[in-house]
N, CA, C and O atoms as a GROMACS GRO file, in nm:
protein
  512
    1MET      N    1   1.644  -2.832   5.516
    1MET     CA    2   1.658  -2.840   5.369
    1MET      C    3   1.717  -2.710   5.318
    1MET      O    4   1.674  -2.601   5.355
    2ASN      N    5   1.809  -2.722   5.237
    2ASN     CA    6   1.872  -2.602   5.178
    2ASN      C    7   1.833  -2.578   5.033
    2ASN      O    8   1.888  -2.489   4.968
    3GLY      N    9   1.738  -2.656   4.981
    3GLY     CA   10   1.696  -2.639   4.843
    3GLY      C   11   1.781  -2.714   4.745
    3GLY      O   12   1.750  -2.719   4.626
    4GLN      N   13   1.892  -2.775   4.794
    4GLN     CA   14   1.984  -2.844   4.705
    4GLN      C   15   1.964  -2.999   4.715
    4GLN      O   16   2.016  -3.075   4.633
    5GLU      N   17   1.891  -3.041   4.813
    5GLU     CA   18   1.879  -3.186   4.836
    5GLU      C   19   1.791  -3.243   4.728
    5GLU      O   20   1.695  -3.179   4.685
    6GLY      N   21   1.821  -3.362   4.687
    6GLY     CA   22   1.741  -3.432   4.584
    6GLY      C   23   1.781  -3.394   4.444
    6GLY      O   24   1.733  -3.456   4.349
    7ARG      N   25   1.866  -3.296   4.428
    7ARG     CA   26   1.908  -3.256   4.293
    7ARG      C   27   2.035  -3.328   4.252
    7ARG      O   28   2.069  -3.332   4.134
    8GLY      N   29   2.103  -3.381   4.344
    8GLY     CA   30   2.229  -3.448   4.313
    8GLY      C   31   2.331  -3.350   4.260
    8GLY      O   32   2.335  -3.235   4.305
    9SER      N   33   2.408  -3.391   4.171
    9SER     CA   34   2.514  -3.305   4.123
    9SER      C   35   2.481  -3.260   3.979
    9SER      O   36   2.572  -3.234   3.899
   10ASP      N   37   2.355  -3.250   3.946
   10ASP     CA   38   2.311  -3.202   3.814
   10ASP      C   39   2.357  -3.062   3.792
   10ASP      O   40   2.311  -2.974   3.864
   11PRO      N   41   2.444  -3.033   3.697
   11PRO     CA   42   2.495  -2.898   3.679
   11PRO      C   43   2.389  -2.799   3.632
   11PRO      O   44   2.407  -2.678   3.647
   12ALA      N   45   2.277  -2.848   3.574
   12ALA     CA   46   2.173  -2.759   3.528
   12ALA      C   47   2.119  -2.674   3.640
   12ALA      O   48   2.077  -2.561   3.618
   13PHE      N   49   2.120  -2.727   3.757
   13PHE     CA   50   2.064  -2.650   3.874
   13PHE      C   51   2.168  -2.558   3.934
   13PHE      O   52   2.135  -2.480   4.023
   14HIS      N   53   2.290  -2.566   3.890
   14HIS     CA   54   2.396  -2.485   3.951
   14HIS      C   55   2.469  -2.402   3.847
   14HIS      O   56   2.574  -2.346   3.879
   15CYS      N   57   2.418  -2.391   3.722
   15CYS     CA   58   2.494  -2.323   3.617
   15CYS      C   59   2.513  -2.178   3.646
   15CYS      O   60   2.623  -2.126   3.626
   16ALA      N   61   2.410  -2.109   3.692
   16ALA     CA   62   2.421  -1.965   3.718
   16ALA      C   63   2.454  -1.939   3.865
   16ALA      O   64   2.483  -1.826   3.905
   17GLY      N   65   2.450  -2.040   3.941
   17GLY     CA   66   2.477  -2.023   4.085
   17GLY      C   67   2.360  -1.971   4.158
   17GLY      O   68   2.271  -1.911   4.098
   18ASP      N   69   2.356  -1.992   4.286
   18ASP     CA   70   2.248  -1.940   4.368
   18ASP      C   71   2.274  -1.796   4.406
   18ASP      O   72   2.386  -1.760   4.442
   19VAL      N   73   2.172  -1.716   4.400
   19VAL     CA   74   2.189  -1.571   4.421
   19VAL      C   75   2.093  -1.530   4.532
   19VAL      O   76   1.977  -1.572   4.534
   20GLU      N   77   2.143  -1.450   4.624
   20GLU     CA   78   2.059  -1.394   4.728
   20GLU      C   79   2.008  -1.257   4.679
   20GLU      O   80   2.088  -1.171   4.642
   21THR      N   81   1.878  -1.239   4.680
   21THR     CA   82   1.825  -1.109   4.634
   21THR      C   83   1.714  -1.069   4.728
   21THR      O   84   1.610  -1.135   4.732
   22GLY      N   85   1.732  -0.964   4.803
   22GLY     CA   86   1.627  -0.906   4.883
   22GLY      C   87   1.559  -0.999   4.977
   22GLY      O   88   1.438  -0.985   4.996
   23GLY      N   89   1.626  -1.093   5.036
   23GLY     CA   90   1.564  -1.186   5.125
   23GLY      C   91   1.504  -1.305   5.058
   23GLY      O   92   1.464  -1.400   5.126
   24HIS      N   93   1.497  -1.304   4.923
   24HIS     CA   94   1.444  -1.418   4.850
   24HIS      C   95   1.558  -1.493   4.788
   24HIS      O   96   1.654  -1.434   4.739
   25ARG      N   97   1.546  -1.622   4.791
   25ARG     CA   98   1.653  -1.704   4.730
   25ARG      C   99   1.614  -1.735   4.585
   25ARG      O  100   1.508  -1.793   4.562
   26SER      N  101   1.695  -1.700   4.492
   26SER     CA  102   1.672  -1.726   4.352
   26SER      C  103   1.773  -1.825   4.301
   26SER      O  104   1.893  -1.807   4.319
   27VAL      N  105   1.725  -1.928   4.240
   27VAL     CA  106   1.814  -2.032   4.189
   27VAL      C  107   1.841  -2.006   4.044
   27VAL      O  108   1.748  -1.977   3.968
   28GLY      N  109   1.969  -2.014   4.000
   28GLY     CA  110   2.007  -1.990   3.862
   28GLY      C  111   1.933  -2.088   3.769
   28GLY      O  112   1.907  -2.202   3.807
   29LEU      N  113   1.901  -2.045   3.650
   29LEU     CA  114   1.826  -2.130   3.556
   29LEU      C  115   1.923  -2.212   3.474
   29LEU      O  116   2.040  -2.176   3.460
   30PRO      N  117   1.878  -2.322   3.420
   30PRO     CA  118   1.961  -2.409   3.335
   30PRO      C  119   2.007  -2.334   3.213
   30PRO      O  120   1.949  -2.230   3.178
   31TRP      N  121   2.112  -2.385   3.147
   31TRP     CA  122   2.167  -2.320   3.027
   31TRP      C  123   2.061  -2.297   2.923
   31TRP      O  124   1.979  -2.386   2.898
   32GLY      N  125   2.062  -2.180   2.861
   32GLY     CA  126   1.971  -2.149   2.751
   32GLY      C  127   1.837  -2.096   2.789
   32GLY      O  128   1.767  -2.038   2.706
   33VAL      N  129   1.798  -2.115   2.916
   33VAL     CA  130   1.667  -2.068   2.960
   33VAL      C  131   1.657  -1.916   2.955
   33VAL      O  132   1.554  -1.859   2.918
   34ASP      N  133   1.767  -1.850   2.993
   34ASP     CA  134   1.766  -1.702   2.986
   34ASP      C  135   1.743  -1.657   2.841
   34ASP      O  136   1.668  -1.563   2.816
   35ASP      N  137   1.809  -1.725   2.744
   35ASP     CA  138   1.783  -1.690   2.603
   35ASP      C  139   1.639  -1.709   2.565
   35ASP      O  140   1.582  -1.624   2.496
   36VAL      N  141   1.581  -1.817   2.607
   36VAL     CA  142   1.440  -1.844   2.576
   36VAL      C  143   1.351  -1.739   2.637
   36VAL      O  144   1.258  -1.691   2.573
   37ARG      N  145   1.381  -1.701   2.766
   37ARG     CA  146   1.303  -1.598   2.834
   37ARG      C  147   1.313  -1.468   2.757
   37ARG      O  148   1.212  -1.400   2.737
   38GLN      N  149   1.436  -1.432   2.713
   38GLN     CA  150   1.452  -1.309   2.638
   38GLN      C  151   1.374  -1.308   2.507
   38GLN      O  152   1.314  -1.208   2.468
   39LYS      N  153   1.376  -1.424   2.440
   39LYS     CA  154   1.301  -1.435   2.315
   39LYS      C  155   1.150  -1.425   2.340
   39LYS      O  156   1.078  -1.363   2.262
   40ILE      N  157   1.103  -1.485   2.449
   40ILE     CA  158   0.960  -1.474   2.484
   40ILE      C  159   0.927  -1.329   2.517
   40ILE      O  160   0.826  -1.276   2.470
   41ASP      N  161   1.013  -1.267   2.599
   41ASP     CA  162   0.988  -1.124   2.630
   41ASP      C  163   0.985  -1.038   2.502
   41ASP      O  164   0.898  -0.953   2.486
   42GLN      N  165   1.079  -1.062   2.413
   42GLN     CA  166   1.082  -0.988   2.291
   42GLN      C  167   0.956  -1.011   2.203
   42GLN      O  168   0.903  -0.920   2.140
   43ALA      N  169   0.912  -1.137   2.203
   43ALA     CA  170   0.792  -1.170   2.125
   43ALA      C  171   0.668  -1.101   2.183
   43ALA      O  172   0.580  -1.055   2.110
   44ILE      N  173   0.666  -1.095   2.315
   44ILE     CA  174   0.553  -1.024   2.383
   44ILE      C  175   0.558  -0.877   2.349
   44ILE      O  176   0.455  -0.817   2.316
   45GLU      N  177   0.676  -0.817   2.356
   45GLU     CA  178   0.688  -0.676   2.323
   45GLU      C  179   0.651  -0.650   2.176
   45GLU      O  180   0.583  -0.552   2.145
   46ASP      N  181   0.695  -0.739   2.088
   46ASP     CA  182   0.660  -0.725   1.946
   46ASP      C  183   0.509  -0.734   1.927
   46ASP      O  184   0.452  -0.657   1.850
   47LYS      N  185   0.444  -0.825   1.995
   47LYS     CA  186   0.302  -0.844   1.985
   47LYS      C  187   0.226  -0.719   2.035
   47LYS      O  188   0.130  -0.674   1.973
   48VAL      N  189   0.274  -0.664   2.151
   48VAL     CA  190   0.212  -0.544   2.204
   48VAL      C  191   0.228  -0.426   2.106
   48VAL      O  192   0.134  -0.350   2.082
   49GLU      N  193   0.350  -0.415   2.050
   49GLU     CA  194   0.378  -0.306   1.956
   49GLU      C  195   0.291  -0.319   1.832
   49GLU      O  196   0.237  -0.220   1.781
   50ALA      N  197   0.277  -0.444   1.782
   50ALA     CA  198   0.191  -0.469   1.661
   50ALA      C  199   0.047  -0.435   1.690
   50ALA      O  200  -0.021  -0.378   1.605
   51THR      N  201  -0.002  -0.469   1.810
   51THR     CA  202  -0.136  -0.442   1.850
   51THR      C  203  -0.159  -0.289   1.857
   51THR      O  204  -0.262  -0.238   1.812
   52GLN      N  205  -0.062  -0.219   1.914
   52GLN     CA  206  -0.074  -0.073   1.921
   52GLN      C  207  -0.077  -0.011   1.782
   52GLN      O  208  -0.154   0.081   1.756
   53LYS      N  209   0.009  -0.060   1.693
   53LYS     CA  210   0.013  -0.008   1.555
   53LYS      C  211  -0.122  -0.034   1.487
   53LYS      O  212  -0.174   0.050   1.414
   54LYS      N  213  -0.176  -0.151   1.512
   54LYS     CA  214  -0.307  -0.187   1.452
   54LYS      C  215  -0.414  -0.091   1.505
   54LYS      O  216  -0.496  -0.040   1.429
   55LEU      N  217  -0.412  -0.066   1.636
   55LEU     CA  218  -0.513   0.020   1.694
   55LEU      C  219  -0.506   0.162   1.640
   55LEU      O  220  -0.608   0.227   1.620
   56THR      N  221  -0.382   0.212   1.616
   56THR     CA  222  -0.366   0.345   1.564
   56THR      C  223  -0.397   0.350   1.413
   56THR      O  224  -0.434   0.454   1.360
   57ALA      N  225  -0.381   0.236   1.346
   57ALA     CA  226  -0.404   0.233   1.200
   57ALA      C  227  -0.550   0.221   1.168
   57ALA      O  228  -0.594   0.268   1.063
   58GLU      N  229  -0.626   0.160   1.254
   58GLU     CA  230  -0.770   0.137   1.227
   58GLU      C  231  -0.847   0.267   1.202
   58GLU      O  232  -0.924   0.273   1.107
   59PRO      N  233  -0.830   0.372   1.283
   59PRO     CA  234  -0.902   0.495   1.251
   59PRO      C  235  -0.855   0.555   1.114
   59PRO      O  236  -0.936   0.607   1.038
   60ASP      N  237  -0.727   0.546   1.088
   60ASP     CA  238  -0.677   0.594   0.959
   60ASP      C  239  -0.742   0.520   0.845
   60ASP      O  240  -0.783   0.580   0.746
   61LEU      N  241  -0.750   0.386   0.860
   61LEU     CA  242  -0.812   0.304   0.754
   61LEU      C  243  -0.960   0.344   0.734
   61LEU      O  244  -1.009   0.356   0.621
   62GLU      N  245  -1.029   0.363   0.844
   62GLU     CA  246  -1.170   0.398   0.841
   62GLU      C  247  -1.187   0.535   0.772
   62GLU      O  248  -1.279   0.553   0.692
   63ARG      N  249  -1.101   0.630   0.805
   63ARG     CA  250  -1.105   0.765   0.744
   63ARG      C  251  -1.082   0.752   0.593
   63ARG      O  252  -1.153   0.814   0.513
   64ILE      N  253  -0.984   0.674   0.554
   64ILE     CA  254  -0.949   0.654   0.409
   64ILE      C  255  -1.069   0.588   0.341
   64ILE      O  256  -1.104   0.627   0.230
   65LYS      N  257  -1.133   0.491   0.404
   65LYS     CA  258  -1.251   0.422   0.344
   65LYS      C  259  -1.362   0.524   0.319
   65LYS      O  260  -1.419   0.528   0.210
   66VAL      N  261  -1.393   0.608   0.421
   66VAL     CA  262  -1.498   0.706   0.410
   66VAL      C  263  -1.463   0.805   0.295
   66VAL      O  264  -1.549   0.841   0.215
   67LYS      N  265  -1.341   0.847   0.288
   67LYS     CA  266  -1.300   0.942   0.184
   67LYS      C  267  -1.313   0.878   0.044
   67LYS      O  268  -1.356   0.943  -0.051
   68ALA      N  269  -1.275   0.752   0.034
   68ALA     CA  270  -1.284   0.679  -0.094
   68ALA      C  271  -1.431   0.661  -0.136
   68ALA      O  272  -1.466   0.680  -0.252
   69GLU      N  273  -1.512   0.624  -0.039
   69GLU     CA  274  -1.655   0.604  -0.067
   69GLU      C  275  -1.721   0.739  -0.110
   69GLU      O  276  -1.806   0.742  -0.199
   70SER      N  277  -1.680   0.846  -0.048
   70SER     CA  278  -1.730   0.979  -0.082
   70SER      C  279  -1.690   1.014  -0.228
   70SER      O  280  -1.773   1.060  -0.306
   71ALA      N  281  -1.562   0.989  -0.261
   71ALA     CA  282  -1.513   1.018  -0.395
   71ALA      C  283  -1.584   0.933  -0.497
   71ALA      O  284  -1.615   0.981  -0.607
   72LEU      N  285  -1.611   0.807  -0.465
   72LEU     CA  286  -1.682   0.718  -0.553
   72LEU      C  287  -1.826   0.764  -0.579
   72LEU      O  288  -1.876   0.761  -0.691
   73ALA      N  289  -1.892   0.805  -0.471
   73ALA     CA  290  -2.031   0.855  -0.482
   73ALA      C  291  -2.036   0.983  -0.571
   73ALA      O  292  -2.125   1.001  -0.654
   74LYS      N  293  -1.937   1.069  -0.548
   74LYS     CA  294  -1.930   1.193  -0.630
   74LYS      C  295  -1.907   1.161  -0.777
   74LYS      O  296  -1.968   1.222  -0.864
   75ALA      N  297  -1.820   1.065  -0.804
   75ALA     CA  298  -1.790   1.024  -0.941
   75ALA      C  299  -1.918   0.962  -1.008
   75ALA      O  300  -1.947   0.986  -1.125
   76ARG      N  301  -1.989   0.884  -0.931
   76ARG     CA  302  -2.112   0.823  -0.984
   76ARG      C  303  -2.217   0.930  -1.018
   76ARG      O  304  -2.282   0.926  -1.123
   77ARG      N  305  -2.232   1.026  -0.927
   77ARG     CA  306  -2.328   1.139  -0.955
   77ARG      C  307  -2.286   1.217  -1.076
   77ARG      O  308  -2.372   1.256  -1.156
   78LYS      N  309  -2.159   1.240  -1.094
   78LYS     CA  310  -2.112   1.312  -1.214
   78LYS      C  311  -2.137   1.229  -1.338
   78LYS      O  312  -2.178   1.283  -1.441
   79ALA      N  313  -2.113   1.099  -1.332
   79ALA     CA  314  -2.137   1.011  -1.447
   79ALA      C  315  -2.282   1.010  -1.486
   79ALA      O  316  -2.316   1.013  -1.605
   80GLU      N  317  -2.370   1.006  -1.384
   80GLU     CA  318  -2.516   1.008  -1.414
   80GLU      C  319  -2.556   1.141  -1.476
   80GLU      O  320  -2.637   1.144  -1.569
   81ALA      N  321  -2.501   1.248  -1.426
   81ALA     CA  322  -2.536   1.381  -1.482
   81ALA      C  323  -2.486   1.389  -1.628
   81ALA      O  324  -2.554   1.444  -1.714
   82LEU      N  325  -2.368   1.335  -1.656
   82LEU     CA  326  -2.318   1.336  -1.794
   82LEU      C  327  -2.402   1.247  -1.884
   82LEU      O  328  -2.426   1.279  -2.000
   83LYS      N  329  -2.446   1.136  -1.831
   83LYS     CA  330  -2.531   1.046  -1.911
   83LYS      C  331  -2.664   1.114  -1.945
   83LYS      O  332  -2.713   1.104  -2.058
   84ALA      N  333  -2.720   1.181  -1.847
   84ALA     CA  334  -2.848   1.251  -1.868
   84ALA      C  335  -2.830   1.360  -1.972
   84ALA      O  336  -2.913   1.375  -2.062
   85LYS      N  337  -2.721   1.435  -1.962
   85LYS     CA  338  -2.692   1.540  -2.060
   85LYS      C  339  -2.674   1.485  -2.199
   85LYS      O  340  -2.722   1.542  -2.297
   86ARG      N  341  -2.603   1.372  -2.209
   86ARG     CA  342  -2.580   1.306  -2.339
   86ARG      C  343  -2.713   1.264  -2.398
   86ARG      O  344  -2.736   1.284  -2.517
   87LEU      N  345  -2.801   1.207  -2.317
   87LEU     CA  346  -2.932   1.164  -2.368
   87LEU      C  347  -3.016   1.285  -2.414
   87LEU      O  348  -3.096   1.276  -2.508
   88GLU      N  349  -2.996   1.394  -2.347
   88GLU     CA  350  -3.072   1.516  -2.378
   88GLU      C  351  -3.025   1.574  -2.512
   88GLU      O  352  -3.106   1.621  -2.591
   89ILE      N  353  -2.895   1.570  -2.538
   89ILE     CA  354  -2.844   1.634  -2.661
   89ILE      C  355  -2.834   1.538  -2.775
   89ILE      O  356  -2.812   1.581  -2.888
   90MET      N  357  -2.849   1.410  -2.754
   90MET     CA  358  -2.833   1.308  -2.859
   90MET      C  359  -2.919   1.337  -2.982
   90MET      O  360  -2.867   1.334  -3.094
   91PRO      N  361  -3.050   1.364  -2.967
   91PRO     CA  362  -3.129   1.392  -3.090
   91PRO      C  363  -3.077   1.514  -3.169
   91PRO      O  364  -3.075   1.513  -3.292
   92ASP      N  365  -3.036   1.617  -3.098
   92ASP     CA  366  -2.976   1.735  -3.165
   92ASP      C  367  -2.846   1.699  -3.234
   92ASP      O  368  -2.819   1.747  -3.344
   93LEU      N  369  -2.767   1.616  -3.170
   93LEU     CA  370  -2.638   1.575  -3.229
   93LEU      C  371  -2.664   1.495  -3.357
   93LEU      O  372  -2.595   1.515  -3.457
   94LEU      N  373  -2.759   1.405  -3.354
   94LEU     CA  374  -2.791   1.327  -3.471
   94LEU      C  375  -2.844   1.413  -3.588
   94LEU      O  376  -2.810   1.389  -3.703
   95GLN      N  377  -2.924   1.509  -3.557
   95GLN     CA  378  -2.977   1.604  -3.654
   95GLN      C  379  -2.862   1.683  -3.713
   95GLN      O  380  -2.856   1.701  -3.834
   96LEU      N  381  -2.770   1.730  -3.630
   96LEU     CA  382  -2.655   1.810  -3.677
   96LEU      C  383  -2.570   1.722  -3.770
   96LEU      O  384  -2.523   1.769  -3.874
   97THR      N  385  -2.551   1.598  -3.735
   97THR     CA  386  -2.468   1.508  -3.819
   97THR      C  387  -2.532   1.490  -3.952
   97THR      O  388  -2.464   1.495  -4.054
   98ARG      N  389  -2.665   1.469  -3.954
   98ARG     CA  390  -2.738   1.457  -4.084
   98ARG      C  391  -2.720   1.582  -4.169
   98ARG      O  392  -2.691   1.573  -4.288
   99LEU      N  393  -2.737   1.698  -4.107
   99LEU     CA  394  -2.726   1.824  -4.181
   99LEU      C  395  -2.583   1.843  -4.233
   99LEU      O  396  -2.564   1.889  -4.346
  100GLU      N  397  -2.484   1.808  -4.153
  100GLU     CA  398  -2.346   1.822  -4.202
  100GLU      C  399  -2.318   1.726  -4.320
  100GLU      O  400  -2.246   1.761  -4.414
  101ASN      N  401  -2.374   1.606  -4.313
  101ASN     CA  402  -2.357   1.509  -4.423
  101ASN      C  403  -2.423   1.561  -4.548
  101ASN      O  404  -2.368   1.549  -4.658
  102GLU      N  405  -2.543   1.619  -4.532
  102GLU     CA  406  -2.610   1.675  -4.648
  102GLU      C  407  -2.531   1.792  -4.707
  102GLU      O  408  -2.521   1.806  -4.829
  103ALA      N  409  -2.476   1.876  -4.621
  103ALA     CA  410  -2.400   1.989  -4.663
  103ALA      C  411  -2.273   1.941  -4.741
  103ALA      O  412  -2.236   2.000  -4.842
  104ASP      N  413  -2.212   1.838  -4.694
  104ASP     CA  414  -2.096   1.782  -4.766
  104ASP      C  415  -2.135   1.726  -4.902
  104ASP      O  416  -2.064   1.743  -5.001
  105ALA      N  417  -2.252   1.658  -4.906
  105ALA     CA  418  -2.300   1.605  -5.034
  105ALA      C  419  -2.328   1.716  -5.132
  105ALA      O  420  -2.296   1.705  -5.251
  106ILE      N  421  -2.388   1.823  -5.083
  106ILE     CA  422  -2.420   1.938  -5.169
  106ILE      C  423  -2.290   2.000  -5.225
  106ILE      O  424  -2.281   2.031  -5.343
  107LYS      N  425  -2.192   2.016  -5.139
  107LYS     CA  426  -2.062   2.073  -5.182
  107LYS      C  427  -1.997   1.985  -5.291
  107LYS      O  428  -1.937   2.036  -5.386
  108LYS      N  429  -2.010   1.855  -5.276
  108LYS     CA  430  -1.947   1.766  -5.371
  108LYS      C  431  -2.031   1.745  -5.501
  108LYS      O  432  -1.979   1.692  -5.600
  109TRP      N  433  -2.156   1.785  -5.501
  109TRP     CA  434  -2.241   1.760  -5.618
  109TRP      C  435  -2.200   1.847  -5.734
  109TRP      O  436  -2.177   1.967  -5.718
  110ASN      N  437  -2.190   1.786  -5.851
  110ASN     CA  438  -2.147   1.861  -5.969
  110ASN      C  439  -2.264   1.919  -6.048
  110ASN      O  440  -2.242   1.978  -6.154
  111GLY      N  441  -2.384   1.903  -6.001
  111GLY     CA  442  -2.503   1.962  -6.067
  111GLY      C  443  -2.574   1.864  -6.160
  111GLY      O  444  -2.680   1.897  -6.213
  112GLN      N  445  -2.523   1.751  -6.180
  112GLN     CA  446  -2.587   1.653  -6.269
  112GLN      C  447  -2.659   1.551  -6.181
  112GLN      O  448  -2.618   1.515  -6.071
  113MET      N  449  -2.772   1.506  -6.242
  113MET     CA  450  -2.849   1.400  -6.176
  113MET      C  451  -2.773   1.269  -6.196
  113MET      O  452  -2.711   1.248  -6.300
  114PRO      N  453  -2.779   1.182  -6.097
  114PRO     CA  454  -2.710   1.051  -6.109
  114PRO      C  455  -2.769   0.970  -6.226
  114PRO      O  456  -2.889   0.978  -6.254
  115GLN      N  457  -2.684   0.893  -6.292
  115GLN     CA  458  -2.728   0.812  -6.404
  115GLN      C  459  -2.795   0.681  -6.352
  115GLN      O  460  -2.887   0.629  -6.415
  116VAL      N  461  -2.748   0.634  -6.241
  116VAL     CA  462  -2.807   0.511  -6.183
  116VAL      C  463  -2.841   0.538  -6.038
  116VAL      O  464  -2.761   0.592  -5.962
  117THR      N  465  -2.960   0.499  -6.001
  117THR     CA  466  -3.000   0.514  -5.861
  117THR      C  467  -3.022   0.374  -5.805
  117THR      O  468  -3.067   0.283  -5.875
  118GLY      N  469  -2.991   0.359  -5.683
  118GLY     CA  470  -3.009   0.229  -5.616
  118GLY      C  471  -3.132   0.228  -5.531
  118GLY      O  472  -3.162   0.326  -5.462
  119GLY      N  473  -3.204   0.116  -5.533
  119GLY     CA  474  -3.319   0.099  -5.449
  119GLY      C  475  -3.441   0.177  -5.490
  119GLY      O  476  -3.539   0.178  -5.416
  120GLY      N  477  -3.440   0.242  -5.600
  120GLY     CA  478  -3.558   0.315  -5.645
  120GLY      C  479  -3.573   0.452  -5.576
  120GLY      O  480  -3.668   0.523  -5.609
  121ALA      N  481  -3.489   0.490  -5.487
  121ALA     CA  482  -3.500   0.617  -5.418
  121ALA      C  483  -3.401   0.716  -5.474
  121ALA      O  484  -3.283   0.682  -5.485
  122PRO      N  485  -3.441   0.836  -5.508
  122PRO     CA  486  -3.345   0.932  -5.561
  122PRO      C  487  -3.252   0.982  -5.452
  122PRO      O  488  -3.288   0.985  -5.335
  123LEU      N  489  -3.132   1.022  -5.493
  123LEU     CA  490  -3.035   1.073  -5.395
  123LEU      C  491  -3.070   1.216  -5.357
  123LEU      O  492  -3.038   1.259  -5.246
  124VAL      N  493  -3.135   1.290  -5.446
  124VAL     CA  494  -3.170   1.428  -5.420
  124VAL      C  495  -3.320   1.437  -5.417
  124VAL      O  496  -3.387   1.390  -5.508
  125GLN      N  497  -3.372   1.498  -5.312
  125GLN     CA  498  -3.515   1.515  -5.303
  125GLN      C  499  -3.557   1.642  -5.374
  125GLN      O  500  -3.501   1.750  -5.352
  126ILE      N  501  -3.656   1.626  -5.460
  126ILE     CA  502  -3.702   1.741  -5.538
  126ILE      C  503  -3.834   1.786  -5.472
  126ILE      O  504  -3.929   1.708  -5.460
  127LYS      N  505  -3.837   1.907  -5.431
  127LYS     CA  506  -3.957   1.960  -5.364
  127LYS      C  507  -4.045   2.023  -5.472
  127LYS      O  508  -3.996   2.089  -5.563
  128PRO      N  509  -4.177   2.001  -5.462
  128PRO     CA  510  -4.268   2.059  -5.558
  128PRO      C  511  -4.282   2.207  -5.546
  128PRO      O  512  -4.356   2.268  -5.622
   0.00000   0.00000   0.00000
């Protein structure tokens, strides 16, 4: 048997011709098979390259996540500190606002008592 029997005259088995290589007999592949093989090889290489990129990107992603979580925790601590400070100074701020409003009212007062008062409460408190 020479490897050709039973194949008839099908050109698909003879398209690339038979090649002797290193004591092994290699039969040429049908038309288009080399292209398919090249595409498969390229797809495998692309997959390996993508996997390598993923493996190198994962530590970077983890580092970025840790850095972002740290920045978020720092911002939360700062916000809590500002909130506590605001709550601490709020009564003083309200008192200051009242005093400023009274000072503005005194500056605008022309020295006369109001002719009409609303709600039965005087606008100016008279101390005994």
